[in-house]
C-alpha positions as CSV (number, residue, x, y, z in Angstrom):
1,G,9.6,-9.1,-2.3
2,F,10.7,-12.4,-3.8
3,M,14.3,-11.5,-3.6
4,D,13.9,-10.5,0.1
5,D,12.2,-13.8,0.9
6,Y,14.7,-15.8,-1.1
7,I,17.6,-14.3,0.8
8,K,15.9,-15.0,4.2
9,V,14.6,-18.5,3.4
10,V,17.1,-20.0,1.0
11,K,20.3,-18.1,1.8
12,K,19.5,-18.2,5.6
13,R,20.2,-14.5,6.1
14,N,17.6,-13.2,8.5
15,L,17.9,-9.5,7.5
16,G,17.2,-10.1,3.8
17,L,17.4,-7.0,1.6
18,K,18.5,-3.7,3.1
19,A,15.8,-1.1,3.4
20,K,17.5,1.1,0.7
21,Q,17.6,-1.9,-1.7
22,K,14.0,-2.7,-1.1
23,M,12.9,0.9,-1.6
24,L,14.9,1.2,-4.8
25,G,13.2,-1.9,-6.2
26,Q,9.8,-0.6,-5.3
27,I,10.5,2.8,-7.0
28,I,11.7,1.0,-10.1
29,I,8.5,-1.1,-10.3
30,A,6.4,2.1,-9.7
31,V,8.1,3.9,-12.5
32,V,7.6,0.9,-14.9
33,T,3.9,0.9,-13.8
34,M,3.7,4.7,-14.7
35,V,5.2,4.1,-18.1
36,I,3.0,1.2,-19.0
37,G,-0.1,2.9,-17.7
38,T,0.3,6.2,-19.4
39,Q,2.1,5.2,-22.6
40,S,0.7,1.8,-23.4
41,L,-2.7,1.7,-21.7
42,G,-3.7,5.3,-22.4
43,I,-4.4,6.3,-18.8
44,D,-4.3,10.1,-18.5
45,T,-3.1,12.2,-15.6
46,S,-6.6,13.0,-14.2
47,V,-7.9,12.1,-10.8
48,W,-11.6,11.8,-9.9
49,I,-12.8,13.7,-6.8
50,P,-15.5,11.9,-4.9
51,V,-18.7,13.7,-3.8
52,L,-17.9,16.7,-6.1
53,N,-17.9,14.3,-9.1
54,L,-15.1,16.2,-10.7
55,S,-12.2,14.8,-12.8
56,V,-9.1,17.0,-12.3
57,N,-6.0,16.8,-14.4
58,I,-3.0,17.2,-12.1
59,G,-0.3,16.9,-14.7
60,A,3.1,16.1,-13.5
61,G,1.8,15.8,-10.0
62,Y,0.1,12.6,-11.0
63,Y,3.4,10.8,-11.4
64,L,4.6,11.9,-7.9
65,L,1.3,10.9,-6.4
66,L,1.4,7.5,-8.1
67,L,5.0,6.9,-6.9
68,F,4.2,8.0,-3.4
69,V,1.0,6.0,-3.1
70,M,2.2,2.8,-4.7
71,V,5.4,2.6,-2.6
72,G,3.4,3.6,0.5
73,T,0.6,1.1,-0.1
74,S,3.0,-1.8,-0.8
75,N,4.8,-1.2,2.4
76,A,1.6,-0.6,4.3
77,V,0.2,-4.0,3.2
78,N,3.5,-5.5,4.1
79,L,3.3,-4.1,7.6
80,T,-0.4,-5.3,7.9
81,D,0.8,-8.8,7.2
82,G,1.7,-9.4,10.8
83,L,-1.3,-11.5,12.0
84,D,-2.8,-14.7,10.6
85,G,-5.2,-13.8,7.8
86,L,-5.1,-10.0,8.3
87,A,-3.5,-8.9,5.1
88,S,-5.1,-11.5,2.9
89,G,-8.6,-10.9,4.3
90,T,-8.5,-7.1,4.0
91,V,-7.1,-7.3,0.5
92,A,-9.9,-9.7,-0.5
93,I,-12.5,-7.2,0.7
94,A,-10.7,-4.2,-0.9
95,A,-10.4,-6.0,-4.2
96,S,-14.1,-6.9,-4.1
97,A,-15.0,-3.2,-3.7
98,Y,-12.8,-2.3,-6.7
99,A,-14.4,-5.1,-8.7
100,V,-17.8,-3.4,-8.2
101,V,-16.3,-0.1,-9.2
102,C,-14.6,-1.6,-12.3
103,L,-17.9,-3.3,-13.4
104,T,-19.9,-0.1,-12.8
105,M,-17.4,1.9,-14.9
106,G,-17.2,-0.7,-17.7
107,H,-13.7,-1.9,-17.0
108,Q,-14.4,-5.6,-17.4
109,D,-10.7,-6.4,-17.8
110,L,-9.8,-4.8,-14.5
111,A,-12.8,-6.4,-12.9
112,I,-11.5,-9.8,-13.9
113,F,-8.1,-8.9,-12.3
114,C,-9.9,-7.9,-9.1
115,A,-11.8,-11.2,-9.1
116,A,-8.5,-13.1,-9.5
117,I,-7.0,-11.3,-6.5
118,V,-10.2,-12.0,-4.4
119,A,-10.1,-15.7,-5.4
120,A,-6.4,-16.0,-4.7
121,C,-6.7,-14.3,-1.3
122,I,-9.7,-16.4,-0.2
123,A,-8.0,-19.6,-1.3
124,F,-4.9,-18.5,0.6
125,L,-7.0,-17.8,3.7
126,R,-7.9,-21.5,3.8
127,F,-4.3,-22.0,5.0
128,N,-3.5,-18.6,6.4
129,V,-6.2,-18.1,9.0
130,H,-5.3,-18.7,12.6
131,P,-3.3,-20.8,13.3
132,A,-1.6,-20.1,9.9
133,R,0.2,-23.0,8.1
134,V,1.3,-20.8,5.2
135,F,2.7,-17.3,5.1
136,M,2.7,-14.9,2.1
137,G,5.9,-13.2,3.0
138,D,7.1,-10.1,1.2
139,T,6.5,-11.8,-2.2
140,G,2.8,-11.7,-1.5
141,S,2.2,-8.7,0.6
142,L,4.3,-6.2,-1.5
143,F,2.6,-7.5,-4.7
144,L,-0.9,-7.2,-3.2
145,G,-0.3,-3.7,-2.0
146,G,1.0,-2.7,-5.4
147,A,-2.0,-4.4,-7.1
148,V,-4.6,-2.5,-5.0
149,C,-2.8,0.8,-5.7
150,A,-2.7,0.0,-9.5
151,L,-6.4,-0.7,-9.5
152,A,-7.1,2.6,-7.8
153,F,-5.1,4.5,-10.5
154,G,-6.5,2.3,-13.2
155,V,-10.0,3.6,-12.6
156,D,-8.7,7.2,-11.8
157,M,-9.9,6.8,-8.2
158,P,-6.8,6.9,-6.0
159,I,-8.7,9.0,-3.4
160,L,-11.0,6.1,-2.7
161,L,-8.0,4.3,-1.2
162,I,-8.4,6.6,1.8
163,L,-11.6,4.6,2.6
164,I,-10.9,1.2,1.0
165,G,-7.4,1.0,2.4
166,I,-7.9,2.8,5.7
167,I,-6.4,-0.2,7.6
168,Y,-3.2,0.1,5.6
169,I,-3.0,3.8,6.2
170,V,-3.5,3.5,9.9
171,E,-1.0,0.7,10.1
172,I,1.8,2.5,8.4
173,L,1.0,5.8,10.2
174,S,1.2,4.0,13.6
175,V,4.8,2.9,12.7
176,V,5.8,6.4,11.5
177,L,4.4,8.0,14.6
178,Q,5.9,5.4,16.9
179,V,9.4,5.8,15.4
180,T,9.2,9.6,15.2
181,Y,8.0,10.0,18.8
182,F,10.5,7.5,20.1
183,K,13.3,9.6,18.6
184,I,12.1,13.0,19.7
185,S,11.0,11.9,23.2
186,H,14.2,9.9,23.9
187,G,12.7,6.5,24.3
188,K,9.0,7.1,25.0
189,R,6.3,5.4,22.9
190,I,2.8,6.3,21.8
191,F,1.6,2.7,21.3
192,K,2.5,-0.4,23.3
193,M,3.9,-1.8,20.0
194,A,3.7,-0.9,16.3
195,P,2.2,-1.6,13.8
196,L,-1.2,-1.0,15.4
197,H,-2.4,-4.6,15.4
198,H,0.3,-5.5,17.8
199,H,-0.8,-2.6,20.1
200,F,-4.2,-4.2,20.4
201,E,-2.6,-7.6,21.1
202,K,-0.5,-6.1,23.9
203,S,-3.8,-4.5,25.2
204,G,-5.3,-8.0,25.7
205,W,-7.1,-8.6,22.5
206,A,-6.8,-12.1,21.0
207,E,-5.2,-12.4,17.5
208,T,-8.5,-13.5,16.0
209,Q,-10.4,-10.5,17.6
210,V,-8.0,-8.0,16.0
211,V,-8.2,-9.7,12.6
212,I,-11.9,-10.0,12.4
213,R,-12.5,-6.4,13.7
214,F,-10.1,-5.1,11.1
215,W,-12.0,-7.1,8.5
216,I,-15.3,-5.5,9.6
217,I,-13.8,-2.0,9.5
218,T,-12.5,-2.6,6.0
219,M,-15.9,-4.0,4.9
220,L,-17.9,-1.1,6.3
221,L,-15.6,1.5,4.7
222,C,-15.6,-0.3,1.4
223,L,-19.4,-0.2,1.5
224,L,-19.3,3.5,2.3
225,S,-16.9,4.1,-0.6
226,L,-19.2,2.4,-3.0
């Protein structure tokens, strides 16, 4: 993310890194995260299933799941960072939920990390709410997406991301659906504009309306996940 922003801001090249270069970097970081988590921190390859209260060891599938979810979540938060305060606000709420989970399960070290993310996002919101004076860029959004994903796997609860990170899932799905449908329908669109937050803007919602309603949805689903 930093490399992409550096090329855009300092080198004055608007395109930044190519998509393949950015994806390669994300995969490398995801692999490093796997190695540190499983080899150094002793995290096993089990995943907790909510409601059923079962912990299932998925073996090698764990690594594919982590790779897919980490790269996907990083890019999803990056796409969400399109309106003032949207990404930083939703991440602050999501990290708060994971802080409660970590404390409940006795992971005080991860709870401190969650608290640091929440504090950083809230402090950033002081300057990032509408009208924003500071933007996080890829440096911030890609990191925050990866951090939220790492927390999910750190407590063996990646499935909770479906609720806690619902906004990110919907945002990236809206882009995938829009691009796919545009290609197969020869120019037609599902949404007025993707990602989804821009669709609501085009539908007449004010930027602050979209942001606050997405915050509320995240908050409600985080409470449900807890």
